[in-house]
C-alpha positions as CSV (number, residue, x, y, z in Angstrom):
1,X,8.9,4.6,-7.7
2,X,8.0,4.1,-4.0
3,X,9.7,1.3,-2.0
4,X,7.2,-1.6,-1.6
5,X,5.9,-1.7,1.9
6,X,2.5,-3.5,2.1
7,X,2.7,-7.2,1.5
8,X,0.2,-8.3,-1.2
9,X,-0.2,-12.1,-1.4
10,X,-1.7,-13.2,-4.8
11,X,-3.2,-16.7,-4.5
12,X,-3.4,-18.1,-8.0
13,X,-3.3,-21.4,-9.9
14,X,-5.8,-23.9,-11.3
15,X,-9.3,-23.8,-10.0
16,X,-10.3,-26.6,-7.5
17,X,-6.7,-26.9,-6.3
18,X,-7.3,-25.5,-2.8
19,X,-7.0,-21.8,-3.5
20,X,-10.1,-21.0,-1.4
21,X,-8.7,-23.1,1.5
22,X,-5.4,-21.2,1.3
23,X,-7.0,-17.8,1.1
24,X,-9.5,-18.6,3.9
25,X,-6.6,-19.8,6.1
26,X,-4.6,-16.7,5.5
27,X,-7.6,-14.5,6.4
28,X,-8.0,-16.3,9.7
29,X,-4.2,-15.9,10.3
30,X,-4.7,-12.1,10.1
31,X,-4.4,-11.1,6.5
32,X,-7.0,-8.7,4.9
33,X,-9.2,-9.8,2.1
34,X,-10.5,-6.8,0.2
35,X,-14.3,-6.4,0.4
36,X,-16.8,-7.3,-0.8
37,X,-16.0,-11.0,-1.2
38,X,-17.7,-13.4,-3.5
39,X,-20.4,-15.1,-1.5
40,X,-20.3,-18.8,-0.6
41,X,-22.4,-21.2,-2.7
42,X,-23.5,-24.8,-2.8
43,X,-20.4,-25.8,-4.6
44,X,-18.2,-24.1,-2.0
45,X,-20.2,-23.6,1.2
46,X,-17.0,-22.6,3.2
47,X,-16.5,-19.6,1.1
48,X,-14.3,-18.5,-1.8
49,X,-12.4,-15.6,-0.1
50,X,-12.2,-13.8,-3.5
51,X,-12.6,-10.0,-3.8
52,X,-15.6,-9.6,-6.0
53,X,-14.0,-6.7,-7.9
54,X,-11.0,-8.8,-8.8
55,X,-13.0,-11.8,-10.0
56,X,-15.2,-9.5,-12.2
57,X,-12.1,-7.7,-13.5
58,X,-10.3,-10.8,-14.7
59,X,-13.4,-12.6,-16.0
60,X,-14.6,-9.5,-18.0
61,X,-11.3,-9.1,-19.8
62,X,-10.8,-12.8,-20.5
63,X,-14.3,-13.1,-21.8
64,X,-13.6,-10.2,-24.1
65,X,-10.7,-12.2,-25.5
66,X,-12.5,-15.5,-25.5
67,X,-9.8,-16.9,-23.2
68,X,-10.6,-19.6,-20.6
69,X,-9.3,-19.9,-17.1
70,X,-7.2,-23.0,-17.9
71,X,-6.9,-22.4,-21.6
72,X,-4.7,-25.0,-23.4
73,X,-3.8,-22.7,-26.3
74,X,-0.3,-21.3,-26.3
75,X,-1.6,-18.5,-28.5
76,X,-3.8,-17.3,-25.6
77,X,-0.7,-15.9,-24.0
78,X,-0.1,-13.6,-26.9
79,X,-3.7,-12.6,-27.1
80,X,-3.6,-11.4,-23.4
81,X,-0.3,-9.7,-23.9
82,X,-1.5,-7.7,-26.8
83,X,-4.6,-6.7,-24.9
84,X,-2.6,-5.7,-21.8
85,X,-0.5,-3.5,-24.1
86,X,-3.5,-1.3,-24.6
87,X,-3.2,-0.1,-21.0
88,X,-6.9,-0.5,-20.1
89,X,-6.5,-3.4,-17.6
90,X,-3.6,-1.6,-16.0
91,X,-5.5,1.6,-15.5
92,X,-8.5,-0.3,-14.0
93,X,-6.3,-2.3,-11.6
94,X,-4.3,0.8,-10.6
95,X,-7.5,2.7,-9.6
96,X,-8.9,-0.3,-7.5
97,X,-5.6,-1.3,-5.8
98,X,-4.9,2.3,-4.9
99,X,-8.2,2.5,-3.1
100,X,-7.4,-0.8,-1.2
101,X,-4.0,0.4,-0.1
102,X,-5.4,3.6,1.4
103,X,-8.6,2.1,2.9
104,X,-9.0,3.0,6.6
105,X,-9.7,-0.7,7.6
106,X,-6.4,-1.8,6.1
107,X,-4.1,0.2,8.4
108,X,-0.9,-1.0,6.6
109,X,-1.8,-4.7,7.2
110,X,-1.0,-7.6,4.8
111,X,-3.4,-8.2,1.9
112,X,-4.4,-11.5,0.4
113,X,-6.1,-11.6,-3.1
114,X,-7.2,-14.9,-4.4
115,X,-8.2,-15.5,-8.0
116,X,-7.3,-18.5,-10.2
117,X,-7.4,-16.2,-13.2
118,X,-4.7,-13.9,-12.0
119,X,-1.7,-15.5,-13.7
120,X,-3.0,-14.3,-17.0
121,X,-2.4,-10.7,-15.9
122,X,0.8,-11.2,-13.9
123,X,2.5,-8.4,-15.8
124,X,-0.3,-6.0,-14.8
125,X,-0.2,-7.0,-11.2
126,X,3.6,-6.7,-11.0
127,X,3.7,-3.2,-12.6
128,X,0.8,-1.8,-10.6
129,X,1.9,-3.2,-7.3
130,X,5.4,-1.8,-7.7
131,X,4.0,1.6,-8.8
132,X,1.7,1.8,-5.7
133,X,4.1,0.5,-3.1
134,X,2.8,-3.0,-2.6
135,X,5.2,-5.9,-2.3
136,X,3.7,-8.6,-4.5
137,X,4.2,-12.2,-3.4
138,X,2.8,-15.3,-5.2
139,X,1.2,-18.3,-3.5
140,X,0.2,-21.3,-5.5
141,X,-2.0,-24.3,-4.4
142,X,-0.9,-27.6,-5.9
143,X,-3.3,-30.5,-6.4
144,X,-2.8,-33.6,-8.6
145,X,-4.1,-33.0,-12.1
146,X,-6.2,-36.1,-12.1
147,X,-8.2,-34.8,-9.1
148,X,-8.5,-31.3,-10.6
149,X,-9.8,-32.6,-13.9
150,X,-12.0,-35.2,-12.4
151,X,-13.5,-33.3,-9.5
152,X,-16.4,-32.0,-11.6
153,X,-16.3,-33.4,-15.1
154,X,-16.2,-37.2,-14.7
155,X,-19.6,-37.5,-13.1
156,X,-21.1,-35.7,-16.2
157,X,-18.9,-37.4,-18.7
158,X,-19.5,-40.9,-17.4
159,X,-22.7,-41.1,-19.4
160,X,-21.3,-39.6,-22.5
161,X,-19.6,-41.4,-25.5
162,X,-15.9,-42.4,-25.3
163,X,-15.0,-40.0,-28.0
164,X,-16.5,-37.0,-26.1
165,X,-15.0,-38.1,-22.8
166,X,-11.5,-38.4,-24.4
167,X,-11.9,-35.0,-26.1
168,X,-13.0,-33.2,-23.0
169,X,-10.6,-34.8,-20.5
170,X,-7.7,-34.4,-22.9
171,X,-8.5,-30.7,-23.2
172,X,-8.8,-30.3,-19.5
173,X,-5.5,-32.0,-18.7
174,X,-3.8,-29.9,-21.4
175,X,-5.3,-26.8,-19.8
176,X,-4.0,-27.9,-16.4
177,X,-0.5,-28.3,-17.8
178,X,-0.6,-24.9,-19.5
179,X,-2.0,-23.1,-16.5
180,X,0.5,-24.7,-14.2
181,X,3.4,-23.7,-16.4
182,X,2.2,-20.2,-16.8
183,X,1.5,-19.8,-13.0
184,X,5.0,-21.0,-12.2
185,X,6.4,-18.6,-14.8
186,X,4.4,-15.7,-13.4
187,X,6.1,-15.8,-10.0
188,X,9.6,-16.8,-11.1
189,X,12.3,-14.6,-9.5
190,X,9.8,-13.1,-7.0
191,X,8.9,-14.0,-3.4
192,X,6.7,-17.0,-3.8
193,X,5.6,-20.3,-2.2
194,X,3.9,-23.5,-3.3
195,X,1.6,-25.6,-1.1
196,X,0.2,-29.1,-1.8
197,X,-3.5,-29.2,-1.1
198,X,-3.1,-32.6,0.7
199,X,-0.5,-31.2,3.0
200,X,-2.7,-28.2,3.9
201,X,-5.6,-30.5,4.8
202,X,-3.3,-32.9,6.7
203,X,-1.5,-30.4,8.9
204,X,-2.1,-26.8,8.1
205,X,0.5,-25.6,10.6
206,X,3.3,-27.6,9.0
207,X,2.1,-26.7,5.5
208,X,2.0,-23.0,6.1
209,X,5.2,-22.8,8.1
210,X,7.3,-22.6,4.8
211,X,4.8,-20.2,3.4
212,X,5.3,-17.8,6.3
213,X,9.0,-18.0,5.9
214,X,9.2,-17.9,2.1
215,X,6.7,-15.0,1.8
216,X,8.0,-13.2,4.9
217,X,4.5,-12.9,6.5
218,X,3.3,-12.1,10.0
219,X,0.7,-14.5,11.4
220,X,-1.5,-13.9,14.4
221,X,-0.3,-17.2,16.0
222,X,2.8,-19.2,16.6
223,X,2.6,-22.1,14.1
224,X,4.7,-24.3,16.4
225,X,2.0,-24.0,19.1
226,X,-0.9,-26.5,19.2
227,X,-3.3,-24.1,20.9
228,X,-6.7,-24.1,19.2
229,X,-6.9,-21.6,16.4
230,X,-9.7,-20.5,14.0
231,X,-8.0,-22.4,11.2
232,X,-8.6,-25.6,13.1
233,X,-12.4,-25.1,12.6
234,X,-11.9,-24.3,8.9
235,X,-9.5,-26.9,7.6
236,X,-10.2,-30.6,7.8
237,X,-9.3,-33.6,5.7
238,X,-13.0,-34.2,4.6
239,X,-12.7,-31.2,2.4
240,X,-10.8,-33.4,-0.1
241,X,-13.9,-34.8,-1.8
242,X,-12.2,-36.0,-5.0
243,X,-9.4,-38.5,-4.7
244,X,-9.1,-39.7,-8.3
245,X,-6.1,-41.1,-10.1
246,X,-5.0,-41.3,-13.7
247,X,-7.0,-44.6,-14.0
248,X,-10.1,-42.4,-13.7
249,X,-9.1,-40.0,-16.5
250,X,-9.1,-40.6,-20.3
251,X,-6.2,-38.8,-22.0
252,X,-3.3,-39.7,-24.3
253,X,-0.3,-41.4,-22.7
254,X,2.1,-38.7,-23.6
255,X,0.0,-35.9,-22.1
256,X,-0.6,-37.9,-18.9
257,X,3.2,-38.3,-18.7
258,X,3.8,-34.6,-19.2
259,X,1.2,-33.6,-16.6
260,X,2.7,-36.1,-14.1
261,X,6.2,-34.7,-14.6
262,X,5.0,-31.1,-14.2
263,X,3.2,-32.2,-11.0
264,X,6.4,-33.8,-9.6
265,X,8.6,-30.8,-10.5
266,X,6.2,-28.3,-8.9
267,X,6.4,-30.5,-5.8
268,X,10.1,-29.7,-5.7
269,X,9.3,-26.0,-5.6
270,X,7.5,-26.4,-2.3
271,X,10.9,-26.7,-0.6
272,X,13.0,-24.8,-3.1
273,X,10.8,-22.2,-4.9
274,X,13.6,-21.0,-7.2
275,X,15.5,-24.3,-7.8
276,X,17.5,-23.8,-11.0
277,X,17.4,-27.4,-12.2
278,X,13.6,-27.6,-11.7
279,X,13.0,-24.3,-13.6
280,X,15.1,-25.5,-16.5
281,X,13.2,-28.8,-16.6
282,X,9.9,-26.8,-16.6
283,X,11.1,-24.6,-19.4
284,X,12.0,-27.7,-21.5
285,X,8.5,-29.1,-20.9
286,X,6.9,-25.8,-21.8
287,X,8.8,-25.6,-25.1
288,X,7.9,-29.2,-25.9
289,X,4.2,-28.5,-25.0
290,X,4.1,-25.6,-27.5
291,X,5.6,-27.8,-30.2
292,X,3.2,-30.6,-29.6
293,X,0.2,-28.3,-29.5
294,X,1.2,-26.8,-32.9
295,X,1.5,-30.3,-34.3
296,X,-2.0,-31.2,-33.0
297,X,-3.5,-28.1,-34.6
298,X,-1.9,-28.9,-37.9
299,X,-3.1,-32.5,-37.7
300,X,-6.7,-31.5,-37.1
301,X,-6.8,-28.7,-39.8
302,X,-9.3,-30.6,-42.0
303,X,-11.5,-31.4,-39.0
304,X,-11.5,-27.8,-37.8
305,X,-12.2,-26.4,-41.2
306,X,-15.1,-28.9,-41.8
307,X,-16.7,-28.1,-38.4
308,X,-16.4,-24.4,-39.1
309,X,-18.0,-24.8,-42.6
310,X,-20.9,-26.8,-41.2
311,X,-21.5,-24.4,-38.3
312,X,-21.6,-21.4,-40.8
313,X,-24.0,-23.4,-43.0
314,X,-26.3,-24.2,-40.1
315,X,-26.3,-20.5,-39.0
316,X,-27.1,-19.4,-42.6
317,X,-29.9,-21.9,-42.9
318,X,-31.4,-20.9,-39.5
319,X,-31.3,-17.2,-40.6
320,X,-33.1,-18.1,-43.9
321,X,-35.7,-20.0,-42.0
322,X,-36.3,-17.1,-39.7
323,X,-36.7,-14.7,-42.6
324,X,-39.1,-17.0,-44.4
325,X,-41.2,-17.3,-41.3
326,X,-41.2,-13.6,-40.7
327,X,-42.3,-13.0,-44.3
328,X,-45.2,-15.4,-43.7
329,X,-46.1,-13.7,-40.5
330,X,-46.1,-10.3,-42.2
331,X,-48.3,-11.5,-45.0
332,X,-50.8,-13.0,-42.6
333,X,-50.8,-9.7,-40.7
334,X,-51.6,-7.8,-43.9
335,X,-54.4,-10.1,-44.9
336,X,-56.0,-9.9,-41.4
337,X,-55.7,-6.1,-41.0
338,X,-58.9,-4.0,-41.4
339,X,-59.6,-2.7,-44.9
340,X,-59.4,0.9,-43.7
341,X,-56.0,0.4,-42.0
342,X,-53.1,2.1,-43.8
343,X,-51.1,-0.2,-46.0
344,X,-47.6,-1.2,-45.1
345,X,-45.2,-0.1,-47.8
346,X,-42.2,-1.9,-49.0
347,X,-39.6,0.1,-47.1
348,X,-41.7,-0.1,-43.9
349,X,-42.1,-3.9,-44.3
350,X,-38.4,-4.3,-44.8
351,X,-37.7,-2.3,-41.7
352,X,-40.2,-4.4,-39.7
353,X,-38.4,-7.6,-40.9
354,X,-35.0,-6.2,-39.9
355,X,-36.2,-5.3,-36.4
356,X,-37.9,-8.7,-36.0
357,X,-34.7,-10.5,-37.1
358,X,-32.6,-8.6,-34.7
359,X,-35.1,-9.4,-31.9
360,X,-35.0,-13.1,-32.7
361,X,-31.2,-13.3,-33.0
362,X,-30.8,-11.4,-29.7
363,X,-33.1,-13.9,-28.0
364,X,-31.0,-16.8,-29.3
């Protein structure tokens, strides 16, 4: 196994936590973002700084497993692990990363790869990086869960019922907790760094100083200098558009307390990324979260079973309605066909029905 030589910074964590701001800053500080990048959009006009291949890679495999980015289900971890054991994601990442490490434009520089989905495939990134001689380092953006959850959903949910808002926001907060715990776990024992989004926007030089030291990176400027830099034109406090608190989020008290405790503990890791007491506290919370989730699933068994039964019944009724309508259409076609046209036999009619059903189901 080769000795790792090329620094590879993996920016991960919950979406809308400042990961794009972090990756964009590192690019301006001299790190290389593999091309092509995901293009900027109306939701993020300053850019995502995400390698398109990496985003497609993670999303494709998570979609195959029906796993969400901030999936609250503890069982999702086992689903991904079993899938990774097949070797397919590893082979794909090995081929892509090998090409990046030998690309002429890289010239042995430092690489930054940003993707909020990456923590799900931490094992794959670790093994492939070590195999190819890349020194993997984890960088996590931290943003208060109330802001993360509320930054997009509250405007939509404000016109919805209290029950729907409670369900959606509870799920989102639980997903934030789970993703935060998994992201922290992914980089444990490795070179890693944590940055508060508010700190980055307030004074990017002060915020990235510990990052440079903890991840052992070379920047194209002296962070103690106040000379104008390209990052000054990129980072500004106005980027923090959502400044919500727990008063703006509907979620059970116990879950809010858990999320707040996780937030506070992760804050400790900005200064001490491997603090033993903090890691033990996070492990305790993770165990408690899994136990509470199992209790919630057991408590809602009847609800889940009833919803599944009703959904299956609706699908069956819709299929029956489609078949009945197709039979009527076929009968009308037979009656209106010319008298000298060849008759449609039973088998041929059945085949026509099957093809029509497939077409209609596909369009749905």
